[in-house]
SEKOL-123979 format. One record per residue: residue in three letters; y, x, z of N, C-alpha, C, O in turn. Coordinates in steps of 0.1 Angstrom, whole numbers, plus 5000, padded with zeros to 4 digits. Example, Ala and Ser with C-alpha at 12.3 -4.5 7.8 and 13.67 -1.06 7.14 Angstrom:
ALA494351325078495551235078496751325078496751425085
SER497851285071498951375071500051295079501151345080
END
This chain:
MET751065906719751666026724751666156730751666166742
ASN751666256720750666366731752366436741753466396741
ILE751766516748752266576763754166636754755266616760
LEU753966696741754866766739755966666735757166676738
ASP755166546727756466416723757066346733758166296733
LYS755966356746756566326758758166406764759266376767
VAL757566506763758366596767759866596756760966606761
LYS759666586743760966586734761866426738763066416736
SER761066316742761466236746762266196756763266126756
TYR761466306767762266326778763766376779764666336787
ARG763766486769764966596765766066456760767166426765
GLU765466386749766466296744767166206754768366176754
GLU766066156764766766076773767766136782768666066786
GLU767566246785768466346794769866356785770966326790
ASN769666396770771166396765771666316766772766326770
ARG770966176763771766046761772666016779773665956782
LEU771966056784772666046798773666096803774166066815
LYS774066186792775166296798776366216790776366156780
TRP777466236799778866186800779866266802779666366809
GLU780966256797782066356802783266276794783366236782
GLY783866276803785566246797786566286808786266366816
THR787766226808789166246816788966136830788166046830
PHE789566156837789766026848790365936846790565846854
ALA790865936833791765826828790565736823790365626827
ASP789465826813788665746811787265676820786265596818
TYR787865736828786465686841787465596846786765526853
LEU788465566848789165436854788865346843788665226847
SER788665356830788465246821786765186827786465066827
ILE786065286829784765246834784965146844784765026843
ILE785265216855785465126867786264996867786164906875
LYS786864996859787464816855786664776850786964656853
GLU785564776845784764736837783364686847782864576849
ARG783064816850781864796863781864856874781064946876
PRO782864796883783364846892781864876907781964916919
GLU781164836903779764926911779265046908778265096915
VAL779865126893779765246897780165306907779665406910
ALA781565246914781965316926781665256936782565206943
GLN780565256939779765226951779565346960779765466957
THR779265296970778865426981777565446984776665366981
ALA777365556989776065576988775065486997773865486995
HIS775665407007774965337018774465167008773465097006
SER775765177002775565026989774865056973774664976964
ARG774765216971773765266962771965216967771065156961
VAL771965286982770365246987770065146984769065136977
TYR770865026988770764876995770364826976769264786973
ASN771164846967771164796956770064836949769864766939
MET769164956951768365016945766964936951766164866945
ILE766964946961765664826967765964706963764964636962
LYS766864656959766964496960766764476945766464356942
SER766964546935766964566921765364606917764864576906
ALA764764646924763364616924762764456926761664406922
GLY763364416932762964246933762764246948762664336956
VAL762664116949762264066964761763916965762263816959
GLU760763916972760063776971759963726986760163816994
GLU759663616991759663547002758463507004758063416996
ARG757563547013756263497010755863447030755963527039
ASP755463337033755363287048756563327057756563367069
GLY757663297049759063347055759063487056759963527063
GLN758763547052758963677052759463757040758763767030
LYS760463797042761063897027760263997025759864067034
MET759964037009758764117007759464206994759664166982
TYR759864347002760564436986759864486985759164536994
LYS759964486968758864546957759164686958758464766951
PHE760064736964760664856962759364986969759265106965
PHE758764926980757764976987756664906990756064897001
GLY756564836978755164766975753864836971752764786973
GLN753964916966752765006959752265106970751165136972
GLU753665166978753065246986752865257000752165337006
ILE753565167005753565077019752864977019753064877012
PHE751864997030751264847033751064817050751064897060
GLY750964707049751164657064752464637072752564597083
LEU753364677065754564707072755664657070756764707073
GLU755564537065756564437058757364377069758464317065
THR757164367081758164337090758964437091760064417089
ALA758464597097759364687098760264717087761464747089
ILE759664727075760664757064761764637057762664657049
GLU761064497064762264387061763464407073764664387071
ARG762864447088764164487094764964617092766064627095
LEU764064737085765064827081766264777071767464797074
VAL765864717057766364647051767864587054768964627052
GLU767364457061768264357066769164407077770364387076
GLU768764477088769064567101770064657096771264667101
TYR769664737085770364867084771064907072772264947073
PHE770164887057770864857048771964777041772864807033
HIS771364677046772364587037773564537044774364467039
PRO773764587059775064557069776064687061777164687055
ALA775164807063775564927059776164947044777065017041
ALA775264867035776064867022777164727020777464687009
ARG777564687030778864597027780064697041781064667047
ARG779564747041780864877049780964837065782064837072
LEU779564797070779864727084779464887091778764977085
ASP779864897101779665017111778465057113778265157120
VAL777264967107776065067110775965177100775065257100
ARG776965167091776865297081777565387090778265457083
LYS777765397098778465497105777765587118778165657127
ARG776265527110775165567123773965647114773865627102
ILE772965777123772365797116770865707114770365647123
LEU770565717106769065607107768065717110767965827104
LEU767265677119766365717123764765657130764565607140
LEU763965697118762765657118761465697128760865807126
MET760965627139760265667149759165577151759265457151
GLY758165637152756465597150755465707150755565827146
PRO754665657154753065767152752965857139753365817128
VAL752465957140752166037130751165957118750265867121
SER751365987105750765947095751065767093750365687086
GLY752365737104752365577099753165537091753365417092
GLY753765617080754965597069755765617070756565567062
LYS756365687079757865757079758365827070759465807065
SER757465947065757666047056757865937043758965917037
THR757065887040756765807032757965727023758265737011
ILE758365667031759565587032760565677029761065667017
VAL760965767036761965867033761565907018762465887010
THR760465957013759666007002760465896988761165906978
LEU760065816994760265676981761665656983762065616972
LEU762765656992764165686987764765776980765565746971
LYS764365896984764865976976764065976961764766016952
ARG763365946960762465966944762865816935763065806923
GLY763065696947763965596941765265606938765865526930
LEU765865716946767465736939767365806929768265776920
GLU766465906927766465986913766565906904767565906896
GLN765465796903765365726890766765616888767365596877
PHE767065566900768165456900769265536895769865486886
SER769865666899770665736891770765756877771765796871
ARG769765716871769265756854769165596852768265566844
THR770165466857770265336852771465326853772165396860
GLU771765246846773365186845773765156858774865196864
GLU772865076864773464986874773665066883774465036892
GLY773065196882772765296893773765446889773765546896
ALA774265426880775165536874776465606885777365546891
VAL775965766885776865796893777765896888777065996884
TYR778965906887780066006881780866106895781166066907
ALA780866216889781366306897782666406889782866436877
ILE783566456901784566576895783866696887783066776893
LYS784066686877783066806869783466956871784467006866
GLY782467016879782267146883782567146895783267236900
CYS782167036904782567036918780967066923779967016919
PRO781167156933779567186937778867086948777767096952
MET780066976952779666886961779366746954779066646961
HIS779466756939779666656933780466546937779866436939
GLU781766556937782666476947782966366939782766366927
ASP783766236949784166116941785466126934786466156940
PRO785466106919786466136916787666066918788766106913
LEU787665936928788365826933789365906943790465866945
HIS788766026949789366116959790766156954791766176960
LEU790566176940791966246932792966116935794166146933
ILE792865976938793865916938794565936956794065926967
PRO795865956949796566036964796865896973797065786968
HIS796965906987796465816995797565736999797265627005
HIS798965766998799765646995799465536986799665416989
LEU798865576974798565466964797465396965797265286960
ARG796565466973795165336972795365206977794365136974
ASN796665146986796264986987796664906973796464796970
GLU797465026967797964936952796864936942796664846933
PHE796065036944794465086933793764986939792964926932
PHE793864946954792664856958793064716953792164646949
GLU794464666951794664526950794464526935794264406930
GLU794464626926794664626909792364656908791864576899
TYR791764716913790564736910789664686922788364706922
GLY790264626932789364586941788264666948787464616956
ILE788264816946787664916952788364966963789564986963
ARG787565006976787965026985788065216986786965266984
ILE789065306990788765416984788565486999789365447007
GLU787665567003787465647017787565797012787065837001
GLY788265887020787566027019788966107015789966047011
SER789066227016790366317011789866417000788666457001
LEU790266456991789766546984789466676990790166726999
SER788466736986788366876990789066956988789766956978
PRO788967066997789667176996789867256980790967286974
LEU788567286977788167336964789067276949789667326940
ASN788767126952789267066941790467036943790967026932
THR791367006953793167036958793667176949794767186943
MET792467286953792967376946793267366932794367376928
ARG792067336923791767296911792567226906793267276897
LEU792867086909793967016908795267056899795767046887
GLU795767136911797067216911796967366903798067426900
LYS795967406900796367526892795567546878795967636870
GLU794167426874793667386864794567276857795167296847
TYR794667186862795367066856796666996861796866876861
ASP797667126865799167116871799467026877800666986877
GLY798266946885798566846892798666716887799166626893
ARG797866706873797966576864796466536866795566606861
ILE796166396875794966366880794366276868793266236869
GLU795066236858794566156847793466256839792466216834
ASN793766366839793366476831792166546832791466596822
VAL791866546847790866616854789566536851789266416852
MET788766646845787466626839786366536846786266566858
ILE785466426842784666396850783666366842783766316831
GLU782266406850780866406841779966306852780266286864
ARG778966276845777866166845776866256853776366346846
ILE776366236868775466326871774066226875774166116879
THR772866306873771866226879771266336892771566456894
PHE770366236900770266306914768966376913767966306908
SER768966466915767466546919767366636931768166726934
GLU766166606937766066686946765866836948766166906958
ASP765266856935764666986932765867086928765867206930
LYS767166996919768367066918769367066926770467116923
ARG769267016936770067006949771266926946772366946950
VAL770866786935772066706935771866566940770966496936
GLY772766526948772666416956771666396970771866336980
ILE770666496965769466476979769166606983768666706977
GLY769666597000769366747005768066687019767766577025
THR767766827019766466817027766566947040766567067037
PHE766566907052767167007061765567037069765266937075
THR764967107068763867137081764067197091764767287086
PRO764067227104764267297114762967437114761767417115
SER763867577114763067677117763267737134763267667144
ASP763367887133763067947143764867927148765767977141
PRO765167867160766467847163767267927165768467897167
LYS766768077167767368187167767968227156769168257156
SER766968207144767468247132768268157121768768187110
GLN768168057128768367947117770167927121770767897132
ASP770967967104772067957106772967807100772767747090
ILE773967777110774367617109775067657091775467557085
ALA775167777084775567757076774567737061774867747049
ASP773267697067772267607061772667467058772367427047
LEU773467387068774167307067775567257059775867167051
THR776367357064777667327057778067427048779167447045
GLY777067527043777667617035778267727043778267717055
SER778867857033779168007038780168047031780668007021
ILE780468147038781668247030780968327020779868377024
ASP781368347006781068466998781168576999781568616989
PHE781168667007781768787014782168857000783268916999
SER781168846990781368926977782868926970783369016964
THR783468796971784568726964785768736974786868706970
ILE785568776985787068806993787968886990789168876991
GLY787168986984788269096976788969066964789769146960
GLU788668956957789168866946790268766946791168746939
PHE789668686959790668606962791368606974792168516976
GLY791168716984791968776989792268747005792868797015
SER791368587003791168557019789868477022789268397014
GLU789568497032788568377039788668257036787768187032
SER789868207037790368067038790468027025790967917023
ASP790068107010790468056998789267966995788168016998
PRO789167836990788067786986787167826982786067806987
ARG787767916970786867996958786068086965785068126961
ALA786668116980785468236982784568156995784368187007
TYR784268056989783267996999782367896993782767806986
ARG780867926995779967866985779667716996779167717008
PHE780067616988779467486991778167436988777667356980
ASP777567526996775867506987774867467002773667487002
GLY775567397015774667347024774167247020774467207009
GLU773367187029772567067025773266947026772966857018
LEU774466947037775266847038776266857024776766757019
ASN776366957020777366957008776666906994777166836986
LYS775466946994774666906982774366756983774266686973
ALA774266706996773666566994774566476995774066366998
ASN776166476993777066446994777066356979777266406968
ARG776966216982777166086971775366006972775165906967
GLY774666066978773466046978772966016992773665936999
MET771566096997770966117010770466217012770066297005
MET770566207029770066347035769166327041769266207046
GLU768066387044766966377051767066537065767366657063
PHE766866477075766466567083765166577087764866497096
GLN764266657084762866637093762966697105763566797108
GLU761966597113762366627127763266657132763166757140
MET764266607131765566597136765966617147767166637149
LEU764566627159765466597175764866727180765066757192
LYS764166807172763766977173764767077171764767197173
LEU765966977165767067097160768267157171768967087178
ASP768167267169769367317179770367207180770667127171
GLU770867227193772267117197773367137186774167047182
LYS773267247185774767287176774767207164775767157160
PHE773567207157773667147144773266977150772666917142
LEU773266937158773666787158774666737160774866617160
TRP775866817165777066787169777666817156778866807156
ASN777066847143777966877130777866707127778766647122
LEU776666647131776666507125777566437135777866327130
LEU777966447144778966357148780166287143780566177147
SER780766367135781866367129781366297115781866197110
LEU780366357111779866317096779666177096780166107087
THR778966127105778365967110779665907109780065847098
GLN780565917123781365847125782665827117783265727117
GLU783065937111784465957106783965967090784665917082
GLY782766037084782366077070783166217070784066207061
ASN783266307074783566427075782866517080782066467088
PHE782666647080782466747083783266907082784066937073
LYS782867007095783867097096782967217091781967247097
ALA783367307077782767407072783867527067784867497061
GLY783567617069784567717071785967727077786167677088
ARG786867787070788467777074789167687067790167707061
PHE788367567068789267467057789667317068789367317080
ALA790267217064790467127071788867067071787967137067
LEU788666917075787466867074787366827058788266827049
ILE786166807059785766817044785066657042784266637051
SER785266547034784866387033783566427025783466487014
ALA782666357035781066327026780766187026781066117036
ASP780066157017779466007016777866017014777366037003
GLU777265997026776266037024775165957034775465947046
LEU773865897030772965827038772165947045771566037040
ILE772265937060771666027068770265977075770465917086
VAL769065997072768365947077766866047083766266117075
ALA766666037092765866117100764366087101763965987095
HIS763666147107762166087114761466167126761666287127
THR760466097136760566147147759466077154759165957151
ASN758566147163757566067169758366017181759566037184
GLU757465927188758365857199758265957213759265947220
THR757266037217757066127225758766207221759766167227
GLU758766287214760066347210761366257215762066307223
TYR761566147209762366057211762966017224764066007228
ARG761565987230761965967247762366097252763166067261
SER762166227250762666327260763966347247764566447252
PHE764566327240765566327235766266247243767166317248
ILE766266107247766966017253767166037266768165977272
SER766466097271766266127286767266267289767566297300
ASN767766337280768666437282770166427281770766477272
LYS770466387286772166367290773166477282774266447279
LYS772666557279773266647265773666557255774766557249
ASN772666487254772666407238773166287237773166217227
GLU773666267249774266057252775366097241775565987234
ALA776066187237777266117226776566107211777266067202
LEU775466147209774366117199773865977200773965887191
HIS773265967210772765807213773365697208772865617202
SER774665707212775565557202775365577187775465477180
ARG775165707181775265727166773965737161773665807151
ILE772965647169771565657163771465537159772365467166
ILE770765447150769865367150768565367148768065397136
VAL767665347158766365347159765465277151765465157156
MET764465297140764065197137762465197137761965277129
PRO761665137146760465167152759565147136759665047129
ILE758665267134757765237120756365237127755865347129
PRO755665137130754465107142753365157127753665177116
TYR751965177133750865167124750965017120751664937125
ASN749964987109749664897100748564817113747764877120
LEU748864707112747664617119747164557113746264517121
LYS746664487096746064457092744764497084744764547072
VAL744164487086742764537080742964547067743164657063
SER743064457058743164457044743964527039743564577028
GLN745264547043745964637040745764747044746664827040
GLU744664827054744464937060743764957047744465037041
GLU742964937040742264937031742764997023742365107020
HIS744064937016744764967009745165137008745165216999
ILE745365147021746265277023745165397022745465517019
TYR743765357025742665437021742565467010742365587007
GLU742565387002742165366985743065426979742865496970
LYS744665416985745765546977745465676981745565766972
MET745265686992745165847000743665846989744065836978
ILE742665846989741365816984741965876966741565976962
LYS742665806961743265796946743865926944743665996934
GLU744865986958745366096954744666216955745166326951
SER743466206962742966316964741966386957742366346946
ASP741066466954739666506947738766416949737666436943
MET738766306957737466266965737366126953736366056955
SER738366096943738865996936737265956924737065846918
HIS736566056925735166046917733966036924732866056918
VAL734065996938732965946947732965766947733765676947
HIS731865766946731665586947731465586962730665646969
ILE732665476964732665456980731965276977732365196969
ALA730665246986730065146982731065046989731665086998
PRO731064926986731964766989731764787001730664817006
HIS733164757010733164737023733064837032733264797044
ALA732764987028732565107036733965127041734165157053
LEU735065097033736765127038736664997047736965027059
LYS736464867047736664807055736164817069736864787079
ALA734764857068734164907086735264937091735864867099
ALA735865117083736965197088738165147095738665197105
ALA738565017086739364967089739564907100740464917109
ILE738564847099738064717113738664837126739664817133
PHE737764967127737865047137739265107140739565107152
SER740165157129740965187135742565097137743665127142
VAL742064977131742664887134742864837149743964827155
LEU741464797154741064827165741664887176742164837187
THR741665027172742365107182743765097185744165147195
ARG744565047177745865017177746564877184747764867185
LEU745364757191745964647188745864647205744864677211
GLU746864607209746464567225745664467232745564377225
ILE745164447244744564377246745064247248745864237258
PRO744764117240745363997243745563967255744663987263
LYS746863907259746563827270746563667268746563597278
LYS746563627261746363487256745063447259744163527256
GLN744763337265743263267269743063217257743863167249
GLY741763247256740763207241740663327233739963337223
VAL741363417238741863547222740863647226740863677238
ASP740063707219739763837223740063907210740563847201
LEU739864027209740364157201739964107190740864107181
ILE738664057187738164067172739363947166740063957156
LYS739263817176740063707167741563737168742363657163
LYS741963827173743363877174743463947158744263917150
MET742564047155742364127144742164047131742464087120
ARG741663917135741563827120743063737118743563707107
LEU743463687133744863617126745963737123746763697114
TYR746163857128746963917121746763977107747564057101
ASP745463927102745263977090744963857079744263867069
GLY745663757085746163637080744763557077744863467069
GLU743263567084742363497081742763337093743563327102
ASN741863237088741863147098740663127107739463127105
VAL741363117119740363117132740362987139741262907141
GLU739362977143739062787145739862777160739862857169
GLY740462697160741662627172742662727172742562767184
PHE743562777167744762897164745362877150744762867140
ASN746662857153747962847141748562947142748263047149
SER749562947134750963017131751663077147752063177153
VAL751562917149752262927165751663047175752063147181
ASP750362987175749663137183749963287178749963387185
LEU750163277164750163427162751363487162751463607161
GLU752363407164753763447170753663507185753863617191
GLU753163377187752963437205752263567207752563647217
LEU751463587201750363717202751363827197751263947200
LYS752063777191753063967181754263947192755164037192
LYS754263857203755563867208754863927223755663957232
GLU753963937225753463947237753364127238753064167249
PHE753564217229753564387231754464387219753964377207
PRO756064397222756564417208756764557203757564577194
ASN755864677211756164777205754364827202753964937202
GLU753564687200752164717195752064787180752664757171
GLY751164877181750764987169751665107167751965147156
MET752065167183752765297184751265387186751065497182
ASN750765337189749365417192748065397187747765287183
GLY747465487187746265447180745365577173745565687175
ILE744265527163743565627151744665617139745065507134
ASP744865737136745765777124745065737109743865757109
PRO745565697098744665737087744165817080743365817071
ARG745165947087744666087080743566127088742966227083
TYR742866087100741966117105740366047097739166087096
ILE741065927093739765857089739665927076738565977075
ILE740565947063740166007057739666177056739166227046
ASN739866237068739066357066737666337073736766417074
ARG737466197078736066187084735266147072734066167071
ILE735866077059735166037049734966127041733866127035
SER735766227039735666337033734466437039733666517033
SER734566397056733366507059732066437053731166497047
ALA731966297056731066217052730366267038729166287038
ILE731266287025730666287016730266427014729466437005
ILE730466527020730166647020728766687027728066787024
ARG728566597037727566597044726366567037725266637037
LYS726766437031725766337023725166417012723966417010
GLU726166527000725466626993725366526979725266576968
ILE725466346981725566286967726966216967727666196978
PRO727466176954728766136950728665946954729065856947
SER728065926965728265796970727765766983726565776986
ILE728865696993728565687002728965547007729565467000
ASN728465517021728265377022729165327037729765417044
ALA729165227041729665217054729065317068729565397075
LEU727765257066726865347077727565507079728065547089
ASP727565557066727765727067729365707073729665787082
VAL730365627068731465607071731665617089732365687096
LEU730965517091731065507110730365617117730665647129
ARG729365687108728465767115729765887114729765947125
ALA730365927107731066027106732366037116732866137122
LEU732765857117733465867129733565887137734465947143
LYS732265817143731765857158731465987161731366027173
ASP731266057150730966227150732066287154731966367163
GLY733066267149734466327146735166307160735766407163
LEU735266207169735666177180736266297189737466317192
ASP734966377192734666477200735166577194734866667201
GLN735866607185736666707175738466667172739366727167
HIS738366527180739866487178740666547189740566477198
ALA741466647193742166737203742966597210742266577221
SER743766527209744266437210744066297217744866217220
ILE742666297219741666147224741066217236740266307238
SER741766107245741666157259739866087262739166017255
GLN739566137276737966067271737565917277736465867277
GLU738865867281738665727286739065667272738365567270
ASP740065697261739965657251738565667242738165577235
ARG737965777244736765827238735865727234735365697223
GLU735665687252734565567256735465437247734765387238
LYS736565407249737065287243736565267224736065187217
TYR736965377222736665417208735365407204735265357193
MET734265437211733065467206732365297204731465257196
ASN733265227217732865057215733465007206732864907202
TYR734465047199734864997187734365027170734564977159
ILE733665127175733165177162731665077165731165027155
ALA730965067179729864917175730664797171730064717164
VAL731764777173732264667174732264627155731764527149
ALA733064757149732964757134731364777128731064767116
ARG730564817137729264827129728764667129727964617120
ARG729064607137728764447140729064357132728364257129
GLU730364387128731364327120730864347101731064257092
TYR730464477100729864497087728564477086728164487075
ASP727364447097725864407096726364207092725664157083
GLU726964167095727264027088727764047076727163997068
ILE728864117071729264157057728164167050727964097040
ALA727064267054726164327045724964197046724264177036
LYS724564127059723664007055724163937041723463927031
ASN725763877043726263787035726263837018726263777008
GLU726463997023726264017007725264017000725163966988
VAL724264057005722764047000722363896998721463876989
GLN722763807006722363687006722963596994722363516987
LYS724263636993724863606982724163646968723963576958
ALA723863756969723363826955722063756955721763726944
PHE721163716963719863626957719963496956719063426955
VAL721163456955721563316952721363326939721763426933
TYR720463216929720663226915721563146910721563026914
SER722563166902723563096900724363046912724562936915
TYR724763156917725363096934726163006933725962906939
GLU727263026925728062916922728262776917729262706918
GLU727362766913726462636907725862586919726262476923
SER724862646925724262606939725162556946724962436949
ALA726262636949727362596961728062446952728362336958
LYS728162456944728962336936728262216937728762106941
THR727062216934726262136933726162066949726261946951
LEU725962166959725762106974727062046976727061926978
MET727662096977729462056977729461896977729661816985
ASN729161896958729461766955728661676961729261566963
ASN727061696966726161606972726761576989726461476995
TYR727461696993727861677005729061547006729061457013
LEU729961576996731261496993730761346988731361246993
ASP730061336982729661196978729061126995729561016998
ASN728261187001727661137010729061127024729061027032
VAL729861197025731161187031731961047026732260947033
GLU732261077014733060917009731960777013732460677017
ALA730960787012730360657017730360657031730760557036
PHE730060747040730260747052731860687056731860587063
CYS732960747051734060717058734460567054734960477061
ASN733960547039734060417034733260297035733560187031
LYS731860347045731360197051730160187036729360087036
ASN730160247030729360227017728160287014727960367024
LYS727060297004726160337003725960386991726560326982
ILE725260486990725260556977724260516965723760406966
LEU723960566956722860526945722060646945722460766943
ASP720760616945719860746944720260806927720760736918
PRO719960916925720260926908719160946904719260926892
LEU718060966906716860956901716260786898715860746887
THR716360706910715760556910716860466909716760346906
GLY718060506912719060376912718760296921718960176918
GLU718360326937718460256945719360286954719660406956
GLU719960166961721460206970720460276983719360236985
MET721060366988720560417004721660467010722660507004
ASN721560457023722860477033722760637034721860707033
PRO724460657036724560857036723660907042722960867051
ASP723761047034722361147045722761247053723061367052
GLU722761137064723561187078723061327080723861417081
LYS721461367080720761487082721061617073720861727077
LEU721861557058722261667049723161687051723461797048
MET724561597056725861627062725961727073726761817072
ARG725061707085724761747099724461867093725161957099
SER723761927085723362057087724062147077723762267075
ILE724962097070725962167065727362177078727962277079
GLU727562097085728662077095728362177102729262267103
GLU726962197108726462267119726662397118726862467127
GLN726662457104726562647103728162617107728262727113
ILE729262567107730662607111731262517128732362487133
GLY729862487133729962447148730662327150731362327161
ILE730762217142731162087137730162027148728962017145
SER730661977160729761887171729661757169730561697163
GLU728561697172728461537163729561447170729561327165
ASN730661457182731961387183733061437175734161387172
ALA732761567172733861597160733661587143734461627134
LYS732361527143731661527129732861387123732961387111
LYS733361327128733961177121734961237115734961247103
ALA736061297128737561377125737461487110738361497102
PHE736161537109736461607102735961607084736261667074
ARG735161517087734561407072736061327068736161307056
GLU736961297074737761227077739261317070740161257064
GLU739161417072740061537069739561567055740361597046
ILE738461557052738061637041738561547029738961577018
LEU738361357036738661247023740161267021740661247010
ILE740961307031742361347031742761407021743361357011
ARG742261557025742361667015742161607001743261616995
ILE741261546994740861496983741861426978742461456967
SER742361296988743261246980744761316978745461286968
ALA745161406988746261506986746361576974747361596968
TYR745161616972744961696958745061606947745961636939
ALA744261486945744361386936745761316934746261286923
ARG746361286946748061266939749161386935750361376931
LYS748561496937749261606929748861616918749461696911
GLY747661536912747061566901746161676899745761716888
LYS745861746913745061876911743561826912743261706915
ARG742661926909741061876913740961926922741362036923
PHE740161866932739561946945738261986939737661926930
ASP738062136946737162216940736262296950736762306962
TYR735462346948734562446959735762526967735462536979
ASN736962566965737762686970738862596979739662646987
SER738762486977740162366980739762386994740762397000
HIS738662397002738962377019737962497024736762497022
GLU738662567029737762697033736662707044735862797045
ARG736762597053735862577062735062477057734162457065
LEU734862387046734062367040733362447031732062437030
ARG734062517025733162647016732262717026731062697027
GLU733062797034731962847047730862777049729862837046
ALA730862657054729562587056728662567047727362557049
ILE729262577036728262527021727562697022726362717022
GLN728362807021727862957020726962967030725763007027
LYS727162927044725862947054725062897053723962947055
LYS725362747048723662637045722862707033721662727033
LEU723762747024722862817012722162917019720962907022
PHE722963027024722263157027721263137041720463227043
ALA721263017051720062997060718762967049717663027051
ASP718962877040718162837033717162977032716162997038
LEU717963057022717263157017716563247025715763327020
LYS716963227040716863387048715763417051715763507059
ASP714463377046713163407045712863457040712263567041
VAL713363367025713363467010713763617010713163707005
VAL714863607018715463737018714763857028714763977027
LYS714263797036713563857047712263957042711964077043
ILE711763867038710563917030710564007017709864107016
THR711463957006711864076999712064196997711664286990
THR713264207008713764357014712964437022712964557019
SER712164397034711464467039710064477037709364547045
SER709264417025708464487021708064637016708064637004
LYS707664757021707364837020706664877008706864987004
MET705664777001705064776988704964636983703964556982
PRO706264626978706664496971705664476958705664556950
ASP704664356955704664296944705164306934706264356935
GLU704664256920705464246913706364136911707464176906
SER706264016913707263946915708463966926709463916925
GLN707964056937708964096947709964216941711164226945
LEU709464296932710264416927711064356918712264406917
LYS710364216910711364176898712564136909713664186908
LYS712464056920713464026923714364096927715564056925
ILE714164206934714764356942715764376929716964376930
ASN715264396920715564466907716864386901717964446897
GLU716464226901717464116896718664146907719864156902
VAL718364176921719564156930720564276930721764256931
VAL719764396929720164506926721164536914722064606915
ALA720764446901721764406887722664316896723764366896
ARG722664246901723664186899724964236912726164216912
LEU724164306923724664396932725764466924726864456929
VAL725564546913726264646908726864566897727764636892
ASP726764446891727464386881728664336883729664356877
GLU728164246897729264156904730064176914731164136916
HIS729264266921729864296933730164446938730164476950
GLY730564516929730664666930730564756935731264826942
TYR728864756929727864856940727764956927728364936916
ASN726865066931726365146922724665106928724465056939
THR723565136918722265156918721765186937721265116946
ALA722365346934722065386948722665326962721865326971
SER723965266964724065176973723865066974724165006984
ALA723465016964722764876963721064866968720364776973
ASN720764976963719764996974719565006988718764946996
GLU720565106987720765137005720865047015720565047027
LEU721764917006722164797012720964717017720764677028
LEU720164697004718864607008718164677013717164607016
GLN718064787017717164857028717564807042716764747050
TYR718964847044719764807056719664697062719464687074
VAL719864557052719664407055718064397056717564347066
GLY717564437050715764407055715764447068715164357075
SER716264587076715764637086716664517097716064467107
LEU717764477095718464377102717664217100717964137109
LEU717064187093716664077091715464067099714963967103
ASN714764207103713264207110713564247125712564247133
ARG714764267129715164297142714464167153714664167165
END
C-alpha cells in the first residue's frame, strides 16, 4: 500500500467517523450506549484500561504506558489507581488539578503526551466516541440542553448524571435558531485533536507582563460589537481560550507553577465547581482533566508561598521519580536512540547497560540495611537474585527512602554523551568503554553537578567499569566454549547424577566400565565452590536441588539447564574457569599462530552471529578482555 493509498484510506475513515443528527437521535444513542455520555476523567481512565492491564509480582502493569514509559510501574499504578480511577467514579479527586512532580527528563512530559495522543485515538473508537452540540466552539455536552428541573427524572430513566449548565452562546442559539425546541438541536460527533484545538488544550507560560488571561478564557471580538450591539452578547465573544477548547477532554499546563497568580485563580472554580468566568457572562461550565507538571524545587517554592494556600488543597501531587532499574534504563536509551539520527550506529552489546548502571547508581540512596551495599541494592531493584536476600528485604529497602529517585543523572545527559562518543570516534560503532569515557569527560561540563557530586559520580563510573569488566569476560568466555549449551547440559547432568546418588546414599555406574563408584565429591565441590557454597552448606544445597527436581516432576515439567538460576550460574563459572587459560593466551597474543588465529576468527564469528556484535566491536572486545586477563 503506497502513501497515496494510505492517505485515501485515512480520508475514508474520517468520513466514516462523521455523524450528525438531532438531539432526539442522540438520546437514542445514549439509551443504547450510556458510556457515550461519560465525563472527561472517566474517558481517560477507560482509555487507559481498554489498552489492557496485567498483574506481575503483585503490581498492576498498564499496557497503555508500556511502550513509552520504563521502570515507573509503581508511579504509574499510583497515578491510575489514586487519581484516574476514583476521578472516573466522580469522587472528589476529579475536582483537583493533577500535578506531576519530578526531576528533569524523568518522564512527566512523556506521560502527558501519551494521554493527549491516546485521547485523540480513543475518540475515534466506538468506546471513546464523543458527541457535541454542532457549531459550538467549546464542543459542549449535548446533555446540558436538558433543563435543570428535569435532570432527576432523566437520571431515573437513563441512569446518567448531568453536570453543568448550557453556555451563554448555546442558550441564545437554542432560542433564536431552534425556538426553544431542544429535540431539534443538531448534534455531531467530534474527534479530539490538539492541532485542531478540539478537546485538547496546552497552555505555556510566557512573559507575565504580556500574557493575557484571554489566552485561557477567550476574549471579546471588538469587530462584531457594532453588529451585535453589546459586549455581553455571546456572539461577540471568541470562546477560543485554551480552557474553552479543552472542554470534554484534557488541558495541559506546562510549567504551571511559573504562571502569574491571576491565571492560577481561574483554576479555583474550574476545579472545584466545574466552571470558569469569561467576559461579561455567567460562569461557563467545562468538563476537563487539568494536568500540570513541574520540578521539585519549583513545587517547594510554590508550597512555601502563603498566597498560594487556596490552591494547595486543589492540587493532587503525583511524584514521578527517575527509573531505578538498570534493565529498564537500557530501554529508555534504546527508545531515545531509535528516535534520533543515531539509529544507524552500531552500539555494542552492554554499552548501554554500562551507562545504565552508572546513571541508576547516581539516583540510589546509600542503603541503611546491614549487609546491603549500593551494588546489591541496584541488583535487587532490577529483579536479580542476591544471595541472602528476598522480596521482604526488597520492600524494606524501598521503604527506607520514600522519595528515592528524585535526584541523579538524567537520561538526556547519557544520550548527549553517547552522541559525543559517536562523533569523537568517527566510526559507526561504539562500545561500553567509549560510552563510559564520554560520561567521565562530560561531568566537568554538567553545570548542575557540584564538586562533591562530581567526585561521587567519578567513583560510580569506576564501579560501572568493574561491572562491565565481568560482563565482558563472561561474554568472551561464553563465545570460546564450543557448543556451549551442550557442554553446560552435559556438565549439569553429570552433577545431578552425583547429587542424586549422594542424597540417596547410592553409588553410580561408570558409563564406560559399568563399575559402581562413590559419588564424585571433587566434581560436585568444583561446581558448588563457584557460587560460594561452603562445605557446611553443600548438603542443604544438594537437597534443595533434588527437591526442585521432584517439584518439576510432579507438575509434569522437565528440569533443565535453566530451571535453577544458581546452579546454572555455577555451571557457567565452572566452564569458564576451565577455559580461562585458553582464552587468556589466545586473546592476548600479539602474533597469533595459525590455530590461534582460527580460534579468534571462530570466536569473532560467534560474537557476531549469536551475541549481537559487529566485527569491529567483537575484535575490540577480545583485545580488551585479553588485557584484563593479563593484568
